[in-house]
N, C-alpha and C positions, 0 to 999 in steps of 0.2 A: 651610596653614590648621590652626589649632587648633579642632577642632569637637566640641562636646558633644552628643550625642543622649541624650534623656531618655525613656526606654521602649524595651524590647527586644521589643515585641509583633510581628505579622507586618509593619507597615510600618516600624518602626523597625529591624528586624532586615534588613531589604531595603536601606534606606538606608544603613546601616552596611556592609553587604557591599559595594555601590558604592562609597561613599566611602573605605573603607580600602584598596581597590585601587589608588587613585590616589596614586602617591608623594609629591605634594604636599601631603597632608591628614595630620593626627596626629589621630585619632578616639579619643574616649572615650565609652563606652557606660553609661548608667546604669539600673538595675531593683532591684526587689525580690526578684527570683528569682535565687537563686545558682547554681541547675543551669542555667538558659537563659543566664545570663552565662559559666557555664564553656564551654558548648557554642560559643557565639559565640568565646571567646578561643581555642579550640582549632583553629578553621577560619580567623580572620582574624587581622591584624596590628594589634591596638587594645588599649587599657586598658579595664577595666571596672570600675566602683565599684557595691556593691552599698547600696541604701538609698533611702529616700523622695525622688523626685526634686525636689520642691519645699524641702526643707531646706536651710537655709543652709551647715550643716556638710558635707552630702553634695554640694552644688554646690562647695564650697572644696575638698573632697577630689578632686573631680573636674578641678580645674584652672579654675575659672571666673574666677580673678583675672587670667589671661592669655590667656583663650580670646577667638578671634576671632568666635564663633557660638555660639549655642545653639538647638538644634532640639528643641522639647518636642512628642513625639509618644505620650505616654502615653494611656490609654483615658479619661483624667478631664479634661475641657475645664477644669475647677477649677484641678485640679495644674497643668496646663500654663499656664494663666494667671499664677498665683500664681508659678511658677517663672521665667517672664519679668520679673514685678515685682521678684523676689529678685535675680535676675541683673542688673537695671538699678539698682536701689537699692544693693546692697551692693559689686557687682563691676564696673559701669559697662560690661558686655558690648555691644559696638558693634553685635552683630545678633542678633535676637531673633525666632525663627519659632515660631508656635504651632499645633498642631492643635486646631481647634475644631470641634465636630460639631453643637451645638445650633443649630437655626434662630432661637431666641429669641435667643441671642447675635448669630447672623450678620445679623440685621434691625437691630441697632442698632450695628454694627461700626464704623461713621465716627466715633460718639461715644464708644464704648467704648474702642478700641483706638489710643490717641493717647498720647504721652509725659506729658502731663500727667494723663491718668487711667490705663488700663492699658496699659504701654509695651511693646506687640507691635509690631514692625516689619512682619511679614508673617503673614497668616493663611492657613492651610492647612485646605480642607476636602475630604476626601477623597468625601464622598457628594455635595456639589455637583460635583466635578471628574468623577466616574463619570456622574452624570446626564447632565452637557453630553456626554460621550463618545458614551453610548448613544443620545441624542437626535440626533447627527451621524449615527451608523450607520443609523437608521432613516429618516433625510432622504436617504441615499446608498445603498440597498438593493444589494447586492452588494460593498461594500467591507468590507475587514478593519479598516482603520483610517482615519479622517479626522482630520488634525491641521491645526490653524489656526496662522497667522503673520501677522503685521502688521495685528492686530485684524482678522482673516477676509479680508484681500484676496487673499491666496495660502493654498492648501492642499495638503498632502502627502497622497497616498491610495495605501493598498496594497490591491491587489486580487489575488485568485487567477485566473490566466488560464484560460478555458475555450475549447473547441473552435470555439465559435459566434462566438469574437472575430475580427474581420477582421484582425487583425496575426498570429494565432497561426499558426506554420508558416513565418512570414516574417521576413526580417531587420529590424532596430530602424530602420535607414535608410528603409525604406517609409514610415514613420508620417507623415513630412513630406507625401509624396506622397497619402496618404489623406486627411489633413486640413490643407491647405495653408494655411487661414486661421486655424488655432490654433497658438499657441506653447507647446509643453509639453517636458519633459525627462525623462526615464526616469533616476531616481538610482540604481536599485538592481534588481538581479535576484536572487532566490535558488531555487535549484533542489534541494529538499530541505534539508540543511545548509549545501550549497556555494554560495559567492557567485559569481555570473557577471559577468565586466565587461561593463558596458551601453554596447558601443561600438556603430558603426553595423553591424557584422558579426554582432551576436549574434541568434542566431534563437531566437524565442519559443515556449515550449513550452507544452502543456496543464500545467494545475497548477503553472506557475511562480508565485512569489510576486513580484509587481512593485510598486515604488514608483516613484510618477511626481508631479511638482509642476506645477501649472497655477493660472491666476487661477480664482477662484471660480466664474465664468460658463462655464468651457470643461471643467469636471469631467466631467460626464456624456458629453460628446462623446468626451473621452479614455477613459473607460470603456467606451464602446462598440467600442472597437478590441480590448480585452483580453477582453470577455466580452459575451454578450448582455445587454443592459439588462434588469433586471427591472422588472416594475410597481412603481408607487409603493405604499408601505405606507398601508394603510387602517385596517384593524383591528389591535389591539396587546392581547395578554392579559400581564398582569404578575402574576408571582408573588411575594408578598411585599409587605408593607405596612410596613415599616420607614421610615427617612428616605429611602433612595433610591426604594424604590417609590412613595411619597407624592410624591415632588418630580418623578419621572419622570411619574407621571400627571398631575400639575397642568400640566407642560409640553405634555404630547402631548394633553390632551382638548380643547384649543382645534382643533386640526386633524385630529384621528384619533377612531376609535371605539375607547374603551378600557373594558376590564374589569380589575378588580383582585381578586385571591384573597389573602385573609389568614385564617390559622388561628385568630387569637384574636378572640373575638367583641366584646370591650370595643374592642379597637383597631380592628377592621373598623368599627364603629360610629362610632367616632371620625374614620376616616378619610373615610367617607361624608359626615358632616357639614362636613369641611375642603374636599371636592372638589363640583365643580358638576355635571358631565356623565359622570363616570365612574361605570361599574356596579360597586359594590364587592359581593364574595362571601364569605361566610364559609364557609371550608371548606379542604381540603387539596388544594394544586396539584398532588400526586401521586395523585390519586383520580381512576383512569380513568372511573368514572361520571360524576364532576362535568365533567371536561373533555369527555368526550362530549355531555352535556347541553347544555353551552355553546358546542357547534358548533366544537370546536378546529379540525377539519380545514378550517374557512373562515377561520382567524386567520392574517394575513399575518407577523406576528413576536409570538414568544414569548419574554418576558423574564424569566429566574429570577433574582431579585436578594434573596433571604431571606440571614439571617446564617450559615447552614450550607452547606458547598460540597455535601456529599451530598445534602441536599433538593433545591439548585438540579440538581445534575447529574442525579438521579433524574426530577425534573418535565419538566425539558428533553428528556430522552431519551424519555420517555413521549408528550409534547406532538409531539415530531417523528414518532414511529412512528403516532401518531393523526392525522397529516396537516398540521401546522402548518407553513407554508412555511419560515419561517426562525426558528432557535431560538438565544438569546444566553443565555449563562450566566455569573453572576457567581461566578469561582473564586478563592480565595485562595492555597490551595497551590500552588506552581510545578510541581510534578511532577503534579498534577491537569491544570493548564491545557494541558501539552503533549500528555498522553494523549487529553483530551476533544476538541480540535480536530483531531485526525487522523481521528476517529471520526464519531459521530452529530450531536454538537454543532457548530452552524456557525461561532460565535464565542464564545471563551473570553474574559472580560474580566477582567483582573488589577487591582485597586484600587491594589495596591502599585505597579505600574510607571506607572499613570497618576499617581500622588500624586509618584513619585519625580522623573519630570519636571519637575512644579511645582517641587519642591525645588531641583533642579539649577540653575536659572535664577537662585537667589540665591546659590548656591554658588561658580558660575563667576566667574573674574576677567575685568575689561574689562566692557565694557556688553554684557551679554547680556540680551535681552528675554524670550527663551523658550527652552525645552529639552523635548523629547520623546524618551522613551525609546523604544526600537524593539526587536523582538526579543527580549524578556525582558531588557533591558540590554545586549545584545551590539552595540547600536549608537544613534547618536544624531542627531536633527536639531535643529540650533540655529539661533535667530535672533540676530546679533550686530550692533550697530550701529558702523558705522565713523566714527572720529573723527579729528580732526588733518589735516594737510597732507601733501603728498608727502614733504616734508622730514622729519617726524616721525613718519609711519605707515609699516607695512609693507604696507599694503593701498591706502590712498586714493591715487588718482591712477595706478593699476596697472591693466593688463588682468587678466583671470582666469589668463591663461598665464604672467604675470609674477609671480605671487603665489606664494611657496615654502609650498605646503599640505603638510601632514604625509600621508604614504603613506596611500591608503584615504579620503581626505577629497576632497569635490566641493563648487565653490560651485554651487547649483542654480539660485539667483534672488535678483534684487535689488527693493526696493520702494523706491521714490524718491517720496515724496508720496504722490499716490494711483495712481501707475504701475507696473503690474508688469512687470519685465524678465526673461524668461527668460535665463539665463546662457549665453554661448557663450564660446569661447577669447578672442576680441577685444572683449569687453564690459569696459569701465572701470568701476571703482568710484569713486564720488564721496563727498565727504564727507557724513554723515548718512545715507548708505544704510542700509537695514536688510538685510543680506547672510542669506540662508538657505542652511546648510551641511548637507550629509549627511556624517556620521562612522561609518565600518564598523568603525573600532578605537579604542576608547575610551582605550587605554593612551596615544595620542597627545595627549590632551586637553590637556596642559600646553604642547604645542608650539603649539596651536591659540591658547588662550588669550593667549600672547606676541604673536601676530601682530597681535591686535586692541587691544593695549594702547599707547597713546600713548607715545612717548619722553619721559623726564622732562626733558629739556632744551627742550621744546615750550612756549611761552608765546602 
């Protein structure tokens, strides 16, 4: 697939890094920063073009005339939208994806982003995706990741095993004995950087990172097997009043006691007028005196979501030291995220990885409904729709055992209408099933895509 990425910022570079590593893709990245482009070209197998992303001549030089997809990820909504318009009008590019951050545009997206208006096929809003991600983590305290499939009917959850968990120190096969009325599947176990095969003989150890899949209603029961269930989050302090902070406060203030700290006085006043129940404070979230005055020691969750990694890290570490029960920090630099999660900060949130998953759903061949990037891009969880009949499909009409899955890939669950079916070796895949897969080796993605493509002779 020929893909043009517009913008070599943090999100664009992350997307380029992952797509360029897949053999089936030819990637070109466009940016005005020649130094940044040179660094990317030294590290990755891709083309670079220097220039303004929305200029017709720049897009032509990037190969828009025969590109399969344009992904506009610059820092400017307007540049992204105009680039998609130019690609549609001059080059008839089949698929156009734009990053749009402004809530003003997003609120009117159905009318704005149509072929007869602004021809953008898919909208990516990192702020909206990150807000939703943090909200789910607050709904399931103790989880490291909570990923939805099939409109939320089934969820993949990552947790850190603690000694209070009933299954810790026991074989995985005992899980069914502990919770006989709950159907779930452990799809991956990571011990440090080492992957442990999640078969029945695997013994769960403290600090293992466990990925399991279950119906939404069963999540808490399964979590209780791996760690002591934490009390529900009632009070939340948000550091940063940007788009993410404002949207998160708006989402949480209906069910939680929320305080928001913003450094800019004018922005703080603007936020206070936009929110109903949130207490908005003007000040520095890394000010120990302010946090102490606001009783940070009784806070259930502290979320640092400013646009500066260093400010997020400092305020989150301070909040933890002062007694906040759980601290979450938005961290853009991958090297920072790995370091912080191993220390004081409970959860490091990477906007690039969250955005990457949303983009990959549109890049993958076959009918892929959703993709989630896991372990900083090292693994993927995929929701693919099975089409065709047994004669035309390598998946439909076959048991899980009979499907020639690539190494490191497993089928975790099926969603058939409203029914969630946890996959076992003899489970048969039917037409139109939503198949949830876990892939530990992304290099095998082309093999997996071919599995879910219907034979061209099928009518």
